[in-house]
C-alpha positions, 0 to 999 in steps of 0.5 A: 142977571141971565145965565147961559147953559155953559155958565150954570153948568160950570157952576156945578160942583157936584159931579154926579148931578144929573139935574139942576132945578131952577126957579126962574122968571117963567117960575115966578110968572106961572101960576103953578110955579113950575120950576126949570129942570136943566139936564147937568149932562147937556153937551154942545154940539156945535163942535161935532163932526156932521160926517160921524155925529149927523144923527146927534146933531139933528135930534139932540137930547133935550136940555130942559122941562118944566116940573111942579115943585111937587114933582121935583123930588121923584125926578131927581131921585129916579135920575140920580138912581139911574131909573130914568133918563131926562129925555123921557121926563122932558118927553113926559112934560112935553105931552102935557096941555101946558108942557109942565110935568106933574107927580107921577 
């Protein structure tokens, strides 16, 4: 079964949830079993007004990144406490050679 971001986030019951970690096909085929972190605060930018929201449309916030299971707790805790933001973690993951966030 394939899920879209919209259907995944519609299934999220906790309104305070900032991130959802998934074990998907990429996780199961990865030698390091990196989980997919999906932003629960992601918003669809397709309905934005191009006159007023051009900057957001041209560089939307990242929706996902991969993280080692050992990094998941720290990410979730920091995001829940407001000690970091999803985009910063996604950026840190993208800076890694394999695009996977490791424990800090």
